[in-house]
N, C-alpha and C positions, 0 to 999 in steps of 0.2 A: 228565439227558441232556446239558445244556450242559457239565457238567464232563467227561463222557466225550468230547464233541466236541473240547474244548480239548486233552485228553490225546492224542487221535488226531492232531490237527493238530501238536502238539508232536513226536510220534513221527515224523511224516512229514518235518517240517522238519529234525529232528536227523539223519534218515537221509540227507538231501541234502547235509549239510555236508561240506566237504572235509577237516576236521580231526576228530580223534577226540573223540567226545562220548558221554556216558552219563547216565542218570538212575537214581538210587538211591532206595529208599524210606527210611522213618524208621529201619529196622533195618540200613541200609547194604547192602541187597541190590540188585543190579543189576536194573532192570526195563526199561530201554531201552539199546540198545548198537548204534552204527552201524558201517558197514563199515570206516571209517577206524580206529575203535577196535579192531576185530577184527584189522586188519592190524598195528596198533601192538603189540598185546598177544600176538599169536600164538594167540588163542582165537577160535573161531567165535562168532557171536552166540548160537546155541543153547547153547553151552557156558557163555558168560558170564552169561546170564540166570539169576538165582537165586543166583549166587555173590556173596560179599561183595566190596566194593570193594577191601579190603586184599589179598584172595586173587587178584583179577584183575590187580592191579598189583604183586603180589609184595612188598607191604609199603611200596612207595614212596608210596602214598596210602591213606588210610583206616584205618591201624592206630591203636590207642589212643595218645593223646597227640599225634597228627598235627595240625599247624596247621590243616589243612582240616577235620578233625573238630571241633576246638575252635571254629572260625569258624562252621561250619554250626549247631552246637548253640547258639551264641550268636545265631544269626539274622543273621550278617554275611557279606557276600561277601568273597572273598579271591583273590589272585593270587600265585603263587609261581613263581620262575624257577630254572633250573639244578638240577633234581631228578634224581638218578641213578636210573636205572630199568633193570632186567633183565627182559626179557619171557619168555614161556613157551617161546621157542625159544632162550633163553640169549643173546640179542643185547643188548649193552650200549648204552644211549642216554641222552641228556640231554633232559629235557622241561620244559615249563612247564605249570602247571595254573591254570585260572581256574574257580572254583566259586561257585555262588549257591544259597542255601537256597530250598526250596519250602515255602510255608505254606498251611494250609487256610483256609477262610472265617473261622475263629475266631482266625486268627493263630498257630496251633500248628504247630511244625515237623513236616513230613510227608515230607521227603525233600530231595534236592539234585540239581542238574544240574552236570555238570563238563565242561570242555573241556580236552583235553590236546594240546599242540602239541609236535611233535618238533623238536628243535634239530639243526642240522647237526653233523657230527663235528668240524668246525673251530670250532664255536661262533659262526659268523658270522650266525646269525639263523634264522628259521623256514624250513623246507624245503618247506612247503606252497606250492602254486601261487599261491593268492590272496595270501598274505603276501609273496610275492616281487614282486607288482605294485607299481608306484610310485604308483599312484593309488588313492584310497579305494574300497572295495567293502563293502557291508553287506547282510545278509539280514534281512527283516522278516516277522513272522507276520501273521495276519489281524487281530489286535488292534493292529497297528502297533507292536509291541514288537520291539526289535532282538534277533535271535538269533545274529548273528555280525557282526564287523567286523574287517577285516584291519588289519595294523600301520600301513599308510599312512593308513587312516581314523582310527585312534587318534591318530596324530601330528597329523592335520589338525584334529581337534576338541579335542585337548589333554587327553584323558582316558585312564584305564586301562581294560583289558578289562572288569573287574568293574563299573566305573561305567556302562558302556553296555549290557551284557547285561540284558535284561528291562526296559529303559527305553524309553519311547515315542520313536520316531524324531524327532518334531517338537520334543521337549524338547532333543534333542541338536543338530539342524541349525538349528532356529529360523529358518525362512524365512517370507517373506510368503505363499507358497502354502500352507504348513502352517496359518497362522493365518487365512487368508482363505477357507477352505472349498473351495479348488481343489486339493486334494491329489492329485498325479499318481500316488502309490502306491495310493491308494484306487481311482482310475480304472483303473489297470493291472490291479488284481485284479478290479474289478467288470466291466470290459469285456473282460477276458482278452486284452489286447494290450499291446504295448510302447509306451512314451512316452519322448520326449526333450524337455527344456525347460530354460530358463535361469531362475535365481533368484539371491538373495543370502543366504548363510548368515551369521547374526548370532551369532558365536561370542564367547567370553570374550576371545579374543586380537584380535578385530576383525571387520570385515565383509569377506566374501570372495564375489565373483561366482563362481557355479558353474554347470555344465551337468550335469544328472542324466539318466541313461538307466535306465529302470526296466522290468523284465520280470516277468510273473507266474510263480510257481513252482507246478507242479501235481504231484499224486501220481499213482500208477500208473493210477488210475481216471479221471484227467483233471480232478479237482476242484482248484480253486485253494486252496492252503494258505498262501500268502504271496507275497513278492516279493523280487527281488534288485535292488540298485541300485548303479550305477557312477557315481562323482562325479568330474568334471574341474574343476580350478581354472582359470577363464577370466580371471584377473587380467590377463595379458599381452594377451589379445584386447581387453579393455576399454581398457587403456592405449593400444593402437594405435589403436582407434576414436576415443578422445578426442584423441589427437595429430593424427590426420588431420583431424578436425573443426576443431581449432585452426588448423592450417595453412590449411585451406580458407577459414576465416573471415578470416585475415590476407591471403590473396591477394585475396579479394573486397574487402577494405578498401584494396587498392592496394599492399600489401607483396609485390612479386613475388619478393623474395629470401628469403621465408619457407621454412624447412626443418623437417622433423620431427627431434626430438632422438633420436639413435641410442644414446647411452650407457646408457639404461635397458633395453636389449634384448640378447639373445644368441641364437645359433643361428638357426633359421629365422625367428624374429620379427625379428631384426636384419636378415636378408636382405630381409624384406618392407618394412621401413622404408627401407633403402638403395635398394630398387627404386622406392619411392614418391618419394624425393628425386631419383632418377635421372630419373624421368618429368618432374618439374618442370624439371630442368636441360635435358632434351631439348627442351622447349617454350620455355624462357626464352631460351636462346642464340639461336635463329633469330628469336624475337620481338624481341629487342634489336636484332638486325641489321636487321630490317624497319623498326623504329621509327627507327633512325638514317638509313636510306635515305629514308624518307618525309620526314624532317627536311631532308635535302639538297634534295629536290624542292620542299619548301615554301619553301626559301630561293632557289629559282630555278635550282638546279644540276641540269640534266637530262642532263648528259654521262656520268654514271656508270650502269652497269648492275648489277643485283643478280645476281651469278653464283654465289651460294652453292649447295652441293650439298644441295638440300632434296627432300623426298618428300611424296607425298600432298597433303593440303590446303595444306601450307606451300609446296609446289612451285607450286600453283595461284595462291597469293597472290603468289609471286615473279614468275610469268609475267604476271600482271595488272599488276604494277608496271612491268615492263619493256616492256609493250605500248605 
């Protein structure tokens, strides 16, 4: 029963993926085939089920001697790019294939799962929506295994598609929430609601502050079968926070000329830092003027008025000095 449940979950997750995906048995006959695969191949799901992979993909994948067949038979995952493919509507395309073997409880090869991504005609990259996003997105099943990761996600974690598919998400992202038992992916699935939270991903390339937004994925009956996660790199937010804290501490220590460093920021982040510095200047100019005038009063010179064009609380200070 548990095996049947896992197979049903896998089928539901594959059906939700935005890229072409299939599952084949040990004899290379299609047993699962999603809508994206149907659109890519020009075959309906009913037509493809029971056909051999080589026939569904017109020899581009699954024929004797094919690198995918060799890798699956050897129990190894594989990823191939720039495969020429003619679908059943005689449309010429270039695709990438990532495939991973499925083994039974005894470790024997029992089939494979494949993900086929259409390349644009100009060869400029994946044409699917999620792969066009500039921020990482991944799908996870109920066992916390990654079932999909877009190109931005792969770039972020520094791994290939075949290295992440079927791998536990905590092994890839390696955050304190994963290790500390406060996994928001589990909570999103268990509580059937979305979560957003901040953490730090400890990757091979370094530590990166991230903000994760997770939502549960449900099948047609409303049963949670996994989750989808969007990841935002918050490095610049953290840098701004640290820079503001530094300047605040310097001002408290008496360095009224302290400014936030702008050179490390661009775009809207740079605007934020410039505005922060502008706020300091807006307060510092009148403050120096008031200090200078108070100094004149302290030296006994009461002949001068402070006529600066000030507003709000600063205007009240000016008027009190002039009174």
